[in-house]
DRENTIVO-554911 format. One record per residue: residue number from 1; residue in one letter; x, z, y of N, C-alpha, C in turn. Coordinates in steps of 0.02 Angstrom, whole numbers, plus 50000, padded with zeros to 5 digits. Layout:
! residues N
NUM  A  X  Z  Y  X  Z  Y  X  Z  Y
...
This chain:
! residues 126
1  Q  48911  53652  47916  48917  53594  47960  48936  53533  47918
2  V  48904  53478  47931  48918  53416  47895  48944  53365  47944
3  Q  48996  53331  47925  49021  53275  47965  49016  53212  47924
4  L  48989  53161  47955  48981  53096  47923  49020  53044  47962
5  V  49058  53003  47927  49100  52953  47960  49087  52886  47926
6  E  49058  52840  47965  49045  52773  47939  49105  52728  47951
7  S  49112  52678  47908  49164  52627  47917  49142  52564  47880
8  G  49179  52511  47892  49166  52449  47856  49130  52395  47895
9  G  49109  52411  47955  49076  52360  47996  49125  52309  48022
10  G  49099  52258  48055  49143  52207  48083  49103  52145  48102
11  L  49141  52094  48118  49111  52029  48136  49116  51983  48076
12  V  49059  51958  48054  49056  51913  47997  49012  51854  48012
13  Q  49022  51800  47976  48979  51742  47983  48916  51751  47941
14  A  48864  51718  47963  48802  51719  47925  48816  51696  47853
15  G  48785  51730  47806  48795  51716  47736  48848  51759  47703
16  G  48888  51793  47743  48940  51836  47716  48912  51903  47693
17  S  48958  51946  47671  48940  52012  47645  48984  52065  47676
18  L  48958  52125  47677  48995  52183  47699  48976  52242  47655
19  R  49023  52288  47646  49008  52352  47615  49025  52407  47665
20  L  48975  52441  47687  48984  52497  47732  48993  52561  47692
21  S  49035  52605  47719  49048  52669  47687  49029  52725  47734
22  C  49008  52780  47703  48992  52841  47741  49024  52899  47704
23  A  49078  52924  47732  49114  52980  47702  49090  53045  47733
24  A  49078  53094  47690  49049  53157  47713  49093  53216  47696
25  S  49089  53267  47738  49119  53331  47723  49065  53379  47700
26  G  49083  53426  47657  49034  53476  47636  48994  53455  47576
27  R  48965  53505  47543  48928  53492  47481  48856  53473  47494
28  L  48833  53483  47554  48763  53465  47569  48749  53393  47552
29  F  48800  53353  47564  48794  53281  47551  48777  53267  47479
30  L  48802  53309  47434  48792  53297  47362  48724  53319  47338
31  T  48691  53362  47375  48629  53392  47350  48567  53371  47388
32  N  48576  53327  47437  48519  53308  47477  48516  53232  47485
33  T  48461  53209  47510  48452  53138  47522  48497  53114  47578
34  V  48525  53055  47570  48564  53023  47623  48530  52957  47639
35  G  48525  52943  47703  48492  52881  47724  48538  52837  47765
36  W  48524  52773  47763  48556  52724  47808  48502  52699  47856
37  F  48521  52696  47919  48478  52669  47971  48518  52619  48011
38  R  48483  52579  48051  48518  52534  48096  48480  52530  48162
39  Q  48517  52513  48214  48487  52508  48280  48517  52448  48316
40  A  48475  52400  48330  48496  52341  48368  48486  52355  48442
41  P  48521  52320  48485  48514  52331  48558  48442  52324  48580
42  G  48418  52373  48616  48351  52371  48643  48296  52386  48594
43  K  48315  52404  48533  48264  52417  48481  48270  52489  48456
44  A  48217  52512  48424  48217  52578  48396  48259  52580  48332
45  R  48282  52639  48316  48320  52648  48254  48272  52638  48196
46  E  48294  52598  48146  48250  52583  48091  48282  52602  48024
47  F  48240  52620  47979  48261  52639  47912  48284  52578  47873
48  V  48339  52588  47836  48364  52535  47793  48356  52554  47719
49  A  48384  52611  47701  48383  52633  47631  48399  52707  47628
50  S  48379  52739  47573  48397  52808  47562  48406  52821  47487
51  M  48445  52872  47473  48458  52890  47404  48459  52966  47399
52  G  48422  52993  47351  48421  53064  47340  48481  53087  47299
53  A  48486  53152  47289  48539  53178  47247  48534  53148  47177
54  D  48473  53138  47155  48461  53100  47093  48457  53026  47113
55  V  48504  52987  47091  48509  52918  47114  48448  52876  47095
56  R  48406  52902  47049  48345  52866  47033  48296  52867  47092
57  N  48306  52914  47136  48263  52917  47197  48295  52876  47252
58  T  48290  52811  47245  48319  52764  47292  48263  52722  47322
59  Y  48265  52715  47387  48212  52680  47423  48243  52631  47473
60  Y  48207  52577  47484  48229  52526  47532  48170  52509  47578
61  S  48188  52490  47638  48138  52458  47681  48115  52395  47645
62  D  48051  52382  47649  48023  52324  47613  48058  52259  47633
63  S  48078  52254  47695  48108  52192  47720  48181  52185  47701
64  M  48210  52238  47672  48282  52237  47659  48300  52245  47585
65  K  48252  52255  47543  48269  52271  47474  48303  52215  47437
66  D  48296  52153  47461  48326  52097  47424  48401  52089  47438
67  R  48424  52109  47497  48493  52096  47516  48535  52159  47525
68  F  48504  52217  47522  48539  52279  47535  48540  52321  47470
69  S  48596  52355  47461  48602  52398  47402  48639  52462  47421
70  I  48608  52518  47405  48638  52583  47420  48666  52613  47356
71  S  48723  52646  47362  48753  52679  47304  48793  52738  47329
72  R  48813  52782  47282  48853  52840  47302  48906  52854  47250
73  D  48961  52882  47274  49015  52904  47231  49026  52978  47248
74  N  48998  53021  47207  49001  53092  47221  49073  53119  47218
75  A  49114  53090  47176  49183  53112  47172  49220  53101  47238
76  K  49199  53051  47276  49230  53036  47340  49187  53060  47399
77  N  49131  53092  47384  49086  53115  47436  49069  53058  47484
78  T  49055  53001  47456  49044  52941  47496  48982  52904  47472
79  I  48946  52878  47520  48888  52836  47504  48901  52767  47535
80  Y  48877  52716  47501  48892  52647  47522  48827  52609  47536
81  L  48834  52558  47577  48780  52511  47588  48809  52441  47583
82  Q  48791  52406  47531  48813  52337  47521  48761  52291  47553
83  I  48784  52246  47595  48739  52198  47627  48762  52128  47610
84  N  48719  52090  47579  48735  52022  47559  48696  51972  47600
85  N  48721  51910  47601  48687  51856  47637  48667  51879  47708
86  L  48717  51902  47744  48704  51928  47811  48673  51876  47857
87  K  48628  51899  47899  48594  51856  47947  48606  51882  48018
88  P  48602  51839  48068  48613  51862  48136  48567  51921  48155
89  E  48508  51923  48127  48462  51978  48144  48483  52044  48113
90  D  48534  52044  48071  48562  52106  48044  48610  52139  48093
91  T  48625  52104  48147  48671  52132  48197  48643  52197  48225
92  A  48681  52251  48218  48658  52317  48239  48714  52367  48227
93  V  48705  52426  48253  48747  52483  48234  48714  52516  48175
94  Y  48753  52527  48122  48727  52556  48061  48750  52629  48057
95  Y  48702  52673  48042  48715  52744  48039  48696  52772  47971
96  C  48734  52821  47948  48712  52860  47891  48691  52929  47917
97  A  48648  52962  47879  48620  53025  47901  48600  53067  47842
98  T  48600  53133  47852  48573  53179  47803  48542  53237  47841
99  S  48521  53288  47805  48484  53342  47837  48504  53409  47808
100  S  48497  53461  47849  48507  53529  47825  48445  53554  47789
101  S  48390  53519  47795  48329  53535  47758  48322  53486  47700
102  F  48291  53508  47647  48283  53464  47590  48238  53405  47609
103  L  48260  53345  47591  48221  53285  47602  48207  53252  47535
104  T  48148  53226  47529  48134  53186  47470  48172  53120  47476
105  G  48181  53086  47422  48218  53024  47423  48187  52971  47467
106  G  48123  52973  47478  48089  52922  47517  48083  52938  47591
107  S  48123  52983  47617  48119  53003  47687  48144  52947  47731
108  Q  48100  52920  47773  48116  52859  47811  48114  52869  47886
109  R  48094  52926  47910  48090  52936  47982  48155  52966  48008
110  P  48184  52936  48060  48247  52963  48087  48242  53037  48105
111  G  48183  53059  48128  48175  53128  48148  48181  53178  48092
112  Q  48179  53154  48030  48186  53199  47972  48259  53216  47959
113  Y  48305  53181  47990  48376  53190  47978  48407  53223  48040
114  N  48450  53272  48028  48482  53304  48086  48558  53300  48086
115  Y  48587  53268  48037  48659  53254  48037  48668  53178  48037
116  W  48705  53154  48086  48716  53083  48094  48790  53067  48103
117  G  48811  53010  48078  48877  52986  48093  48878  52951  48160
118  Q  48936  52926  48179  48943  52894  48244  48921  52821  48243
119  G  48912  52794  48183  48890  52726  48176  48947  52677  48168
120  T  48933  52620  48138  48981  52566  48132  48946  52501  48150
121  Q  48979  52462  48192  48948  52401  48219  48954  52344  48169
122  V  48898  52312  48157  48897  52250  48117  48872  52194  48162
123  T  48912  52143  48168  48894  52085  48209  48897  52023  48165
124  V  48842  51986  48163  48838  51927  48121  48831  51865  48165
125  S  48877  51819  48159  48875  51758  48199  48841  51703  48159
126  S  48808  51660  48196  48771  51605  48163  48815  51544  48156
């Protein structure tokens, strides 16, 4: 069983930055791909970024690669999402996820992941 706990969200002004954290239990987190997704009100959950066990396997949504950065600290069993130059359209609940099945680093569909955190709210004011 894997538990994922996100933190670091909050209310920020446009142009600000946030670093979201996803702390995991279990070793699965270290050996499989972890993804970040977000879901705005009334919209489908969308892929943000993912990182494989090999950090060279890092992928971003095309629309987010300039302002988003994913990283991991295996010693802390934690994966991070740095968001810079926040915009009001970034307002959403951000989730981290992983899977009990092996995923390639470029796995972008929410249905490929079966372990999810509870999410952390990011609200960006204009």
